[in-house]
N, CA, C and O atoms as a Maestro MAE file, in Angstrom:
{
 s_m_m2io_version
 :::
 2.0.0
}

f_m_ct {
 s_m_title
 :::
 protein
 m_atom[288] {
  # First column is atom index #
  i_m_mmod_type
  r_m_x_coord
  r_m_y_coord
  r_m_z_coord
  i_m_residue_number
  s_m_chain_name
  s_m_pdb_residue_name
  s_m_pdb_atom_name
  i_m_atomic_number
  :::
  1 25 6.364 18.642 17.539 1 A "MET " " N  " 7
  2 3 7.783 18.603 17.303 1 A "MET " " CA " 6
  3 2 8.385 17.329 17.888 1 A "MET " " C  " 6
  4 15 9.272 16.727 17.282 1 A "MET " " O  " 8
  5 25 7.918 16.925 19.035 2 A "VAL " " N  " 7
  6 3 8.450 15.724 19.677 2 A "VAL " " CA " 6
  7 2 8.155 14.490 18.836 2 A "VAL " " C  " 6
  8 15 8.940 13.541 18.827 2 A "VAL " " O  " 8
  9 25 7.031 14.498 18.132 3 A "LEU " " N  " 7
  10 3 6.677 13.352 17.303 3 A "LEU " " CA " 6
  11 2 7.594 13.217 16.089 3 A "LEU " " C  " 6
  12 15 7.879 12.103 15.649 3 A "LEU " " O  " 8
  13 25 8.056 14.343 15.544 4 A "PHE " " N  " 7
  14 3 8.887 14.301 14.352 4 A "PHE " " CA " 6
  15 2 10.367 14.102 14.639 4 A "PHE " " C  " 6
  16 15 11.126 13.742 13.739 4 A "PHE " " O  " 8
  17 25 10.791 14.331 15.877 5 A "LEU " " N  " 7
  18 3 12.201 14.186 16.227 5 A "LEU " " CA " 6
  19 2 12.723 12.775 15.963 5 A "LEU " " C  " 6
  20 15 13.778 12.644 15.342 5 A "LEU " " O  " 8
  21 25 12.043 11.713 16.401 6 A "PRO " " N  " 7
  22 3 12.540 10.359 16.078 6 A "PRO " " CA " 6
  23 2 12.594 10.098 14.577 6 A "PRO " " C  " 6
  24 15 13.460 9.366 14.098 6 A "PRO " " O  " 8
  25 25 11.672 10.696 13.845 7 A "LEU " " N  " 7
  26 3 11.669 10.527 12.395 7 A "LEU " " CA " 6
  27 2 12.974 11.030 11.791 7 A "LEU " " C  " 6
  28 15 13.570 10.357 10.950 7 A "LEU " " O  " 8
  29 25 13.414 12.192 12.209 8 A "PHE " " N  " 7
  30 3 14.644 12.763 11.665 8 A "PHE " " CA " 6
  31 2 15.892 12.070 12.194 8 A "PHE " " C  " 6
  32 15 16.940 12.110 11.549 8 A "PHE " " O  " 8
  33 25 15.794 11.436 13.356 9 A "VAL " " N  " 7
  34 3 16.946 10.738 13.918 9 A "VAL " " CA " 6
  35 2 17.100 9.364 13.274 9 A "VAL " " C  " 6
  36 15 18.208 8.972 12.908 9 A "VAL " " O  " 8
  37 25 15.991 8.627 13.134 10 A "PHE " " N  " 7
  38 3 16.074 7.246 12.681 10 A "PHE " " CA " 6
  39 2 15.901 7.073 11.174 10 A "PHE " " C  " 6
  40 15 16.340 6.065 10.619 10 A "PHE " " O  " 8
  41 25 15.280 8.021 10.512 11 A "MET " " N  " 7
  42 3 15.034 7.879 9.087 11 A "MET " " CA " 6
  43 2 16.322 7.741 8.271 11 A "MET " " C  " 6
  44 15 16.380 6.869 7.404 11 A "MET " " O  " 8
  45 25 17.347 8.549 8.500 12 A "PRO " " N  " 7
  46 3 18.586 8.352 7.724 12 A "PRO " " CA " 6
  47 2 19.191 6.963 7.912 12 A "PRO " " C  " 6
  48 15 19.720 6.384 6.963 12 A "PRO " " O  " 8
  49 25 19.114 6.427 9.125 13 A "LYS " " N  " 7
  50 3 19.642 5.081 9.363 13 A "LYS " " CA " 6
  51 2 18.822 4.030 8.620 13 A "LYS " " C  " 6
  52 15 19.374 3.080 8.065 13 A "LYS " " O  " 8
  53 25 17.508 4.208 8.614 14 A "LEU " " N  " 7
  54 3 16.653 3.264 7.892 14 A "LEU " " CA " 6
  55 2 16.905 3.334 6.389 14 A "LEU " " C  " 6
  56 15 16.910 2.312 5.704 14 A "LEU " " O  " 8
  57 25 17.110 4.528 5.891 15 A "ILE " " N  " 7
  58 3 17.385 4.682 4.461 15 A "ILE " " CA " 6
  59 2 18.709 4.022 4.094 15 A "ILE " " C  " 6
  60 15 18.815 3.370 3.056 15 A "ILE " " O  " 8
  61 25 19.721 4.192 4.947 16 A "GLN " " N  " 7
  62 3 21.013 3.553 4.682 16 A "GLN " " CA " 6
  63 2 20.880 2.038 4.665 16 A "GLN " " C  " 6
  64 15 21.455 1.377 3.801 16 A "GLN " " O  " 8
  65 25 20.131 1.483 5.608 17 A "ARG " " N  " 7
  66 3 19.932 0.028 5.634 17 A "ARG " " CA " 6
  67 2 19.149 -0.435 4.406 17 A "ARG " " C  " 6
  68 15 19.454 -1.475 3.823 17 A "ARG " " O  " 8
  69 25 18.157 0.332 4.025 18 A "ALA " " N  " 7
  70 3 17.339 -0.045 2.871 18 A "ALA " " CA " 6
  71 2 18.162 -0.035 1.588 18 A "ALA " " C  " 6
  72 15 17.913 -0.837 0.688 18 A "ALA " " O  " 8
  73 25 19.124 0.850 1.496 19 A "MET " " N  " 7
  74 3 19.957 0.919 0.300 19 A "MET " " CA " 6
  75 2 20.856 -0.311 0.179 19 A "MET " " C  " 6
  76 15 21.287 -0.652 -0.923 19 A "MET " " O  " 8
  77 25 21.144 -0.980 1.297 20 A "LYS " " N  " 7
  78 3 22.012 -2.149 1.284 20 A "LYS " " CA " 6
  79 2 21.252 -3.444 0.990 20 A "LYS " " C  " 6
  80 15 21.865 -4.466 0.682 20 A "LYS " " O  " 8
  81 25 19.936 -3.404 1.084 21 A "VAL " " N  " 7
  82 3 19.116 -4.596 0.903 21 A "VAL " " CA " 6
  83 2 19.016 -4.930 -0.581 21 A "VAL " " C  " 6
  84 15 18.898 -4.039 -1.422 21 A "VAL " " O  " 8
  85 25 19.064 -6.216 -0.889 22 A "ASP " " N  " 7
  86 3 18.878 -6.667 -2.267 22 A "ASP " " CA " 6
  87 2 17.384 -6.596 -2.596 22 A "ASP " " C  " 6
  88 15 16.593 -7.392 -2.089 22 A "ASP " " O  " 8
  89 25 17.013 -5.663 -3.426 23 A "ALA " " N  " 7
  90 3 15.602 -5.414 -3.716 23 A "ALA " " CA " 6
  91 2 14.932 -6.625 -4.360 23 A "ALA " " C  " 6
  92 15 13.793 -6.949 -4.023 23 A "ALA " " O  " 8
  93 25 15.619 -7.293 -5.276 24 A "HIS " " N  " 7
  94 3 15.016 -8.440 -5.962 24 A "HIS " " CA " 6
  95 2 14.750 -9.584 -4.989 24 A "HIS " " C  " 6
  96 15 13.731 -10.265 -5.102 24 A "HIS " " O  " 8
  97 25 15.641 -9.801 -4.049 25 A "ALA " " N  " 7
  98 3 15.435 -10.860 -3.066 25 A "ALA " " CA " 6
  99 2 14.261 -10.531 -2.151 25 A "ALA " " C  " 6
  100 15 13.465 -11.409 -1.819 25 A "ALA " " O  " 8
  101 25 14.151 -9.269 -1.743 26 A "ALA " " N  " 7
  102 3 13.045 -8.875 -0.869 26 A "ALA " " CA " 6
  103 2 11.707 -9.020 -1.586 26 A "ALA " " C  " 6
  104 15 10.739 -9.505 -1.000 26 A "ALA " " O  " 8
  105 25 11.646 -8.603 -2.843 27 A "ILE " " N  " 7
  106 3 10.405 -8.731 -3.607 27 A "ILE " " CA " 6
  107 2 10.046 -10.199 -3.798 27 A "ILE " " C  " 6
  108 15 8.875 -10.571 -3.729 27 A "ILE " " O  " 8
  109 25 11.034 -11.012 -4.031 28 A "LYS " " N  " 7
  110 3 10.793 -12.441 -4.227 28 A "LYS " " CA " 6
  111 2 10.229 -13.074 -2.961 28 A "LYS " " C  " 6
  112 15 9.295 -13.873 -3.032 28 A "LYS " " O  " 8
  113 25 10.785 -12.727 -1.806 29 A "VAL " " N  " 7
  114 3 10.316 -13.283 -0.532 29 A "VAL " " CA " 6
  115 2 8.895 -12.817 -0.238 29 A "VAL " " C  " 6
  116 15 8.040 -13.626 0.122 29 A "VAL " " O  " 8
  117 25 8.634 -11.513 -0.389 30 A "PHE " " N  " 7
  118 3 7.306 -11.004 -0.098 30 A "PHE " " CA " 6
  119 2 6.295 -11.478 -1.117 30 A "PHE " " C  " 6
  120 15 5.120 -11.635 -0.784 30 A "PHE " " O  " 8
  121 25 6.710 -11.708 -2.336 31 A "GLY " " N  " 7
  122 3 5.798 -12.180 -3.360 31 A "GLY " " CA " 6
  123 2 5.310 -13.591 -3.119 31 A "GLY " " C  " 6
  124 15 4.236 -13.969 -3.587 31 A "GLY " " O  " 8
  125 25 6.093 -14.377 -2.388 32 A "LYS " " N  " 7
  126 3 5.694 -15.753 -2.097 32 A "LYS " " CA " 6
  127 2 4.762 -15.843 -0.894 32 A "LYS " " C  " 6
  128 15 4.053 -16.837 -0.736 32 A "LYS " " O  " 8
  129 25 4.753 -14.834 -0.057 33 A "ASN " " N  " 7
  130 3 3.938 -14.858 1.148 33 A "ASN " " CA " 6
  131 2 2.499 -14.482 0.801 33 A "ASN " " C  " 6
  132 15 2.230 -13.362 0.367 33 A "ASN " " O  " 8
  133 25 1.599 -15.406 0.993 34 A "GLU " " N  " 7
  134 3 0.199 -15.217 0.608 34 A "GLU " " CA " 6
  135 2 -0.472 -14.133 1.450 34 A "GLU " " C  " 6
  136 15 -1.306 -13.388 0.935 34 A "GLU " " O  " 8
  137 25 -0.126 -14.032 2.720 35 A "GLN " " N  " 7
  138 3 -0.730 -13.016 3.580 35 A "GLN " " CA " 6
  139 2 -0.315 -11.608 3.141 35 A "GLN " " C  " 6
  140 15 -1.134 -10.689 3.163 35 A "GLN " " O  " 8
  141 25 0.930 -11.436 2.749 36 A "VAL " " N  " 7
  142 3 1.397 -10.137 2.268 36 A "VAL " " CA " 6
  143 2 0.652 -9.749 1.003 36 A "VAL " " C  " 6
  144 15 0.288 -8.586 0.831 36 A "VAL " " O  " 8
  145 25 0.423 -10.706 0.117 37 A "LYS " " N  " 7
  146 3 -0.332 -10.422 -1.108 37 A "LYS " " CA " 6
  147 2 -1.748 -9.968 -0.783 37 A "LYS " " C  " 6
  148 15 -2.250 -9.019 -1.387 37 A "LYS " " O  " 8
  149 25 -2.386 -10.629 0.155 38 A "ARG " " N  " 7
  150 3 -3.762 -10.265 0.513 38 A "ARG " " CA " 6
  151 2 -3.821 -8.864 1.105 38 A "ARG " " C  " 6
  152 15 -4.704 -8.078 0.761 38 A "ARG " " O  " 8
  153 25 -2.885 -8.552 1.992 39 A "VAL " " N  " 7
  154 3 -2.860 -7.223 2.597 39 A "VAL " " CA " 6
  155 2 -2.616 -6.164 1.520 39 A "VAL " " C  " 6
  156 15 -3.274 -5.123 1.507 39 A "VAL " " O  " 8
  157 25 -1.672 -6.431 0.621 40 A "PHE " " N  " 7
  158 3 -1.376 -5.475 -0.452 40 A "PHE " " CA " 6
  159 2 -2.603 -5.202 -1.286 40 A "PHE " " C  " 6
  160 15 -2.945 -4.042 -1.518 40 A "PHE " " O  " 8
  161 25 -3.282 -6.251 -1.747 41 A "TRP " " N  " 7
  162 3 -4.435 -6.047 -2.622 41 A "TRP " " CA " 6
  163 2 -5.603 -5.433 -1.870 41 A "TRP " " C  " 6
  164 15 -6.370 -4.670 -2.457 41 A "TRP " " O  " 8
  165 25 -5.760 -5.742 -0.597 42 A "THR " " N  " 7
  166 3 -6.815 -5.109 0.197 42 A "THR " " CA " 6
  167 2 -6.586 -3.612 0.296 42 A "THR " " C  " 6
  168 15 -7.506 -2.818 0.103 42 A "THR " " O  " 8
  169 25 -5.342 -3.231 0.602 43 A "LEU " " N  " 7
  170 3 -5.024 -1.803 0.689 43 A "LEU " " CA " 6
  171 2 -5.136 -1.128 -0.671 43 A "LEU " " C  " 6
  172 15 -5.568 0.021 -0.763 43 A "LEU " " O  " 8
  173 25 -4.751 -1.837 -1.727 44 A "PHE " " N  " 7
  174 3 -4.850 -1.279 -3.078 44 A "PHE " " CA " 6
  175 2 -6.302 -0.998 -3.442 44 A "PHE " " C  " 6
  176 15 -6.616 0.076 -3.955 44 A "PHE " " O  " 8
  177 25 -7.180 -1.946 -3.184 45 A "VAL " " N  " 7
  178 3 -8.599 -1.773 -3.520 45 A "VAL " " CA " 6
  179 2 -9.213 -0.668 -2.663 45 A "VAL " " C  " 6
  180 15 -10.023 0.121 -3.151 45 A "VAL " " O  " 8
  181 25 -8.829 -0.611 -1.387 46 A "ALA " " N  " 7
  182 3 -9.354 0.441 -0.519 46 A "ALA " " CA " 6
  183 2 -8.919 1.814 -1.018 46 A "ALA " " C  " 6
  184 15 -9.719 2.748 -1.060 46 A "ALA " " O  " 8
  185 25 -7.656 1.930 -1.393 47 A "ARG " " N  " 7
  186 3 -7.146 3.217 -1.897 47 A "ARG " " CA " 6
  187 2 -7.828 3.576 -3.218 47 A "ARG " " C  " 6
  188 15 -8.184 4.734 -3.437 47 A "ARG " " O  " 8
  189 25 -8.008 2.602 -4.086 48 A "ALA " " N  " 7
  190 3 -8.679 2.860 -5.365 48 A "ALA " " CA " 6
  191 2 -10.111 3.333 -5.118 48 A "ALA " " C  " 6
  192 15 -10.599 4.230 -5.806 48 A "ALA " " O  " 8
  193 25 -10.769 2.741 -4.154 49 A "GLY " " N  " 7
  194 3 -12.130 3.162 -3.820 49 A "GLY " " CA " 6
  195 2 -12.185 4.591 -3.328 49 A "GLY " " C  " 6
  196 15 -13.088 5.344 -3.690 49 A "GLY " " O  " 8
  197 25 -11.210 4.971 -2.493 50 A "LEU " " N  " 7
  198 3 -11.174 6.348 -1.998 50 A "LEU " " CA " 6
  199 2 -10.905 7.347 -3.116 50 A "LEU " " C  " 6
  200 15 -11.503 8.422 -3.159 50 A "LEU " " O  " 8
  201 25 -10.004 6.986 -4.017 51 A "VAL " " N  " 7
  202 3 -9.701 7.873 -5.145 51 A "VAL " " CA " 6
  203 2 -10.930 8.007 -6.046 51 A "VAL " " C  " 6
  204 15 -11.282 9.106 -6.476 51 A "VAL " " O  " 8
  205 25 -11.569 6.884 -6.321 52 A "LEU " " N  " 7
  206 3 -12.768 6.933 -7.165 52 A "LEU " " CA " 6
  207 2 -13.880 7.753 -6.515 52 A "LEU " " C  " 6
  208 15 -14.598 8.479 -7.202 52 A "LEU " " O  " 8
  209 25 -14.023 7.639 -5.205 53 A "ALA " " N  " 7
  210 3 -15.076 8.379 -4.517 53 A "ALA " " CA " 6
  211 2 -14.852 9.882 -4.629 53 A "ALA " " C  " 6
  212 15 -15.814 10.650 -4.633 53 A "ALA " " O  " 8
  213 25 -13.614 10.303 -4.719 54 A "ARG " " N  " 7
  214 3 -13.330 11.736 -4.855 54 A "ARG " " CA " 6
  215 2 -13.450 12.202 -6.306 54 A "ARG " " C  " 6
  216 15 -13.809 13.352 -6.557 54 A "ARG " " O  " 8
  217 25 -13.155 11.325 -7.256 55 A "VAL " " N  " 7
  218 3 -13.117 11.736 -8.658 55 A "VAL " " CA " 6
  219 2 -14.491 11.645 -9.309 55 A "VAL " " C  " 6
  220 15 -14.903 12.566 -10.015 55 A "VAL " " O  " 8
  221 25 -15.199 10.553 -9.080 56 A "VAL " " N  " 7
  222 3 -16.503 10.355 -9.728 56 A "VAL " " CA " 6
  223 2 -17.605 10.359 -8.672 56 A "VAL " " C  " 6
  224 15 -17.332 10.439 -7.474 56 A "VAL " " O  " 8
  225 25 -18.842 10.271 -9.128 57 A "ASP " " N  " 7
  226 3 -19.948 10.256 -8.183 57 A "ASP " " CA " 6
  227 2 -19.949 8.948 -7.386 57 A "ASP " " C  " 6
  228 15 -19.448 7.936 -7.875 57 A "ASP " " O  " 8
  229 25 -20.494 8.951 -6.183 58 A "PRO " " N  " 7
  230 3 -20.429 7.778 -5.285 58 A "PRO " " CA " 6
  231 2 -21.052 6.508 -5.860 58 A "PRO " " C  " 6
  232 15 -20.559 5.415 -5.581 58 A "PRO " " O  " 8
  233 25 -22.105 6.613 -6.643 59 A "VAL " " N  " 7
  234 3 -22.761 5.424 -7.200 59 A "VAL " " CA " 6
  235 2 -21.832 4.730 -8.195 59 A "VAL " " C  " 6
  236 15 -21.683 3.508 -8.163 59 A "VAL " " O  " 8
  237 25 -21.214 5.506 -9.074 60 A "THR " " N  " 7
  238 3 -20.291 4.937 -10.051 60 A "THR " " CA " 6
  239 2 -19.078 4.327 -9.349 60 A "THR " " C  " 6
  240 15 -18.618 3.248 -9.724 60 A "THR " " O  " 8
  241 25 -18.561 5.016 -8.333 61 A "ALA " " N  " 7
  242 3 -17.417 4.495 -7.585 61 A "ALA " " CA " 6
  243 2 -17.758 3.171 -6.922 61 A "ALA " " C  " 6
  244 15 -16.947 2.245 -6.927 61 A "ALA " " O  " 8
  245 25 -18.950 3.078 -6.353 62 A "GLN " " N  " 7
  246 3 -19.372 1.838 -5.705 62 A "GLN " " CA " 6
  247 2 -19.489 0.705 -6.723 62 A "GLN " " C  " 6
  248 15 -19.135 -0.433 -6.415 62 A "GLN " " O  " 8
  249 25 -19.971 0.990 -7.909 63 A "GLN " " N  " 7
  250 3 -20.079 -0.030 -8.945 63 A "GLN " " CA " 6
  251 2 -18.695 -0.503 -9.393 63 A "GLN " " C  " 6
  252 15 -18.479 -1.702 -9.575 63 A "GLN " " O  " 8
  253 25 -17.768 0.424 -9.570 64 A "VAL " " N  " 7
  254 3 -16.420 0.057 -10.010 64 A "VAL " " CA " 6
  255 2 -15.724 -0.783 -8.950 64 A "VAL " " C  " 6
  256 15 -15.107 -1.797 -9.276 64 A "VAL " " O  " 8
  257 25 -15.813 -0.379 -7.691 65 A "VAL " " N  " 7
  258 3 -15.194 -1.157 -6.608 65 A "VAL " " CA " 6
  259 2 -15.846 -2.538 -6.518 65 A "VAL " " C  " 6
  260 15 -15.163 -3.525 -6.248 65 A "VAL " " O  " 8
  261 25 -17.128 -2.615 -6.734 66 A "GLY " " N  " 7
  262 3 -17.819 -3.908 -6.750 66 A "GLY " " CA " 6
  263 2 -17.322 -4.807 -7.860 66 A "GLY " " C  " 6
  264 15 -17.174 -6.015 -7.668 66 A "GLY " " O  " 8
  265 25 -17.063 -4.229 -9.017 67 A "ILE " " N  " 7
  266 3 -16.536 -5.006 -10.145 67 A "ILE " " CA " 6
  267 2 -15.115 -5.486 -9.834 67 A "ILE " " C  " 6
  268 15 -14.767 -6.637 -10.099 67 A "ILE " " O  " 8
  269 25 -14.295 -4.581 -9.264 68 A "ILE " " N  " 7
  270 3 -12.902 -4.952 -8.945 68 A "ILE " " CA " 6
  271 2 -12.853 -6.078 -7.923 68 A "ILE " " C  " 6
  272 15 -12.055 -7.005 -8.060 68 A "ILE " " O  " 8
  273 25 -13.692 -6.006 -6.909 69 A "THR " " N  " 7
  274 3 -13.664 -7.015 -5.846 69 A "THR " " CA " 6
  275 2 -14.460 -8.256 -6.209 69 A "THR " " C  " 6
  276 15 -14.409 -9.252 -5.488 69 A "THR " " O  " 8
  277 25 -15.194 -8.217 -7.310 70 A "GLY " " N  " 7
  278 3 -15.955 -9.384 -7.729 70 A "GLY " " CA " 6
  279 2 -17.300 -9.478 -7.052 70 A "GLY " " C  " 6
  280 15 -17.929 -10.536 -7.084 70 A "GLY " " O  " 8
  281 25 -17.760 -8.406 -6.440 71 A "MET " " N  " 7
  282 3 -19.026 -8.422 -5.729 71 A "MET " " CA " 6
  283 2 -20.128 -7.681 -6.513 71 A "MET " " C  " 6
  284 15 -21.241 -7.510 -6.014 71 A "MET " " O  " 8
  285 25 -19.812 -7.251 -7.721 72 A "GLY " " N  " 7
  286 3 -20.789 -6.449 -8.440 72 A "GLY " " CA " 6
  287 2 -21.220 -6.979 -9.720 72 A "GLY " " C  " 6
  288 15 -22.045 -6.366 -10.396 72 A "GLY " " O  " 8
  :::
 }
 m_bond[287] {
  # First column is bond index #
  i_m_from
  i_m_to
  i_m_order
  :::
  1 1 2 1
  2 2 3 1
  3 3 4 2
  4 3 5 1
  5 5 6 1
  6 6 7 1
  7 7 8 2
  8 7 9 1
  9 9 10 1
  10 10 11 1
  11 11 12 2
  12 11 13 1
  13 13 14 1
  14 14 15 1
  15 15 16 2
  16 15 17 1
  17 17 18 1
  18 18 19 1
  19 19 20 2
  20 19 21 1
  21 21 22 1
  22 22 23 1
  23 23 24 2
  24 23 25 1
  25 25 26 1
  26 26 27 1
  27 27 28 2
  28 27 29 1
  29 29 30 1
  30 30 31 1
  31 31 32 2
  32 31 33 1
  33 33 34 1
  34 34 35 1
  35 35 36 2
  36 35 37 1
  37 37 38 1
  38 38 39 1
  39 39 40 2
  40 39 41 1
  41 41 42 1
  42 42 43 1
  43 43 44 2
  44 43 45 1
  45 45 46 1
  46 46 47 1
  47 47 48 2
  48 47 49 1
  49 49 50 1
  50 50 51 1
  51 51 52 2
  52 51 53 1
  53 53 54 1
  54 54 55 1
  55 55 56 2
  56 55 57 1
  57 57 58 1
  58 58 59 1
  59 59 60 2
  60 59 61 1
  61 61 62 1
  62 62 63 1
  63 63 64 2
  64 63 65 1
  65 65 66 1
  66 66 67 1
  67 67 68 2
  68 67 69 1
  69 69 70 1
  70 70 71 1
  71 71 72 2
  72 71 73 1
  73 73 74 1
  74 74 75 1
  75 75 76 2
  76 75 77 1
  77 77 78 1
  78 78 79 1
  79 79 80 2
  80 79 81 1
  81 81 82 1
  82 82 83 1
  83 83 84 2
  84 83 85 1
  85 85 86 1
  86 86 87 1
  87 87 88 2
  88 87 89 1
  89 89 90 1
  90 90 91 1
  91 91 92 2
  92 91 93 1
  93 93 94 1
  94 94 95 1
  95 95 96 2
  96 95 97 1
  97 97 98 1
  98 98 99 1
  99 99 100 2
  100 99 101 1
  101 101 102 1
  102 102 103 1
  103 103 104 2
  104 103 105 1
  105 105 106 1
  106 106 107 1
  107 107 108 2
  108 107 109 1
  109 109 110 1
  110 110 111 1
  111 111 112 2
  112 111 113 1
  113 113 114 1
  114 114 115 1
  115 115 116 2
  116 115 117 1
  117 117 118 1
  118 118 119 1
  119 119 120 2
  120 119 121 1
  121 121 122 1
  122 122 123 1
  123 123 124 2
  124 123 125 1
  125 125 126 1
  126 126 127 1
  127 127 128 2
  128 127 129 1
  129 129 130 1
  130 130 131 1
  131 131 132 2
  132 131 133 1
  133 133 134 1
  134 134 135 1
  135 135 136 2
  136 135 137 1
  137 137 138 1
  138 138 139 1
  139 139 140 2
  140 139 141 1
  141 141 142 1
  142 142 143 1
  143 143 144 2
  144 143 145 1
  145 145 146 1
  146 146 147 1
  147 147 148 2
  148 147 149 1
  149 149 150 1
  150 150 151 1
  151 151 152 2
  152 151 153 1
  153 153 154 1
  154 154 155 1
  155 155 156 2
  156 155 157 1
  157 157 158 1
  158 158 159 1
  159 159 160 2
  160 159 161 1
  161 161 162 1
  162 162 163 1
  163 163 164 2
  164 163 165 1
  165 165 166 1
  166 166 167 1
  167 167 168 2
  168 167 169 1
  169 169 170 1
  170 170 171 1
  171 171 172 2
  172 171 173 1
  173 173 174 1
  174 174 175 1
  175 175 176 2
  176 175 177 1
  177 177 178 1
  178 178 179 1
  179 179 180 2
  180 179 181 1
  181 181 182 1
  182 182 183 1
  183 183 184 2
  184 183 185 1
  185 185 186 1
  186 186 187 1
  187 187 188 2
  188 187 189 1
  189 189 190 1
  190 190 191 1
  191 191 192 2
  192 191 193 1
  193 193 194 1
  194 194 195 1
  195 195 196 2
  196 195 197 1
  197 197 198 1
  198 198 199 1
  199 199 200 2
  200 199 201 1
  201 201 202 1
  202 202 203 1
  203 203 204 2
  204 203 205 1
  205 205 206 1
  206 206 207 1
  207 207 208 2
  208 207 209 1
  209 209 210 1
  210 210 211 1
  211 211 212 2
  212 211 213 1
  213 213 214 1
  214 214 215 1
  215 215 216 2
  216 215 217 1
  217 217 218 1
  218 218 219 1
  219 219 220 2
  220 219 221 1
  221 221 222 1
  222 222 223 1
  223 223 224 2
  224 223 225 1
  225 225 226 1
  226 226 227 1
  227 227 228 2
  228 227 229 1
  229 229 230 1
  230 230 231 1
  231 231 232 2
  232 231 233 1
  233 233 234 1
  234 234 235 1
  235 235 236 2
  236 235 237 1
  237 237 238 1
  238 238 239 1
  239 239 240 2
  240 239 241 1
  241 241 242 1
  242 242 243 1
  243 243 244 2
  244 243 245 1
  245 245 246 1
  246 246 247 1
  247 247 248 2
  248 247 249 1
  249 249 250 1
  250 250 251 1
  251 251 252 2
  252 251 253 1
  253 253 254 1
  254 254 255 1
  255 255 256 2
  256 255 257 1
  257 257 258 1
  258 258 259 1
  259 259 260 2
  260 259 261 1
  261 261 262 1
  262 262 263 1
  263 263 264 2
  264 263 265 1
  265 265 266 1
  266 266 267 1
  267 267 268 2
  268 267 269 1
  269 269 270 1
  270 270 271 1
  271 271 272 2
  272 271 273 1
  273 273 274 1
  274 274 275 1
  275 275 276 2
  276 275 277 1
  277 277 278 1
  278 278 279 1
  279 279 280 2
  280 279 281 1
  281 281 282 1
  282 282 283 1
  283 283 284 2
  284 283 285 1
  285 285 286 1
  286 286 287 1
  287 287 288 2
  :::
 }
}
């Protein structure tokens, strides 16, 4: 319960601030940052690998992730 209390206290404030932010400007800034792009695609490939591992057999998932990352 103690862990979730800050979430309920600060989340509404964060949501209000996020609603005031210009979404197109934020996307434009983050899109230009090469490190942000690398982190995004790394997390995307990792998540895709986890989803594939649950949906298909592990060998096929490993082959698909290898193709996506260019290592297969």
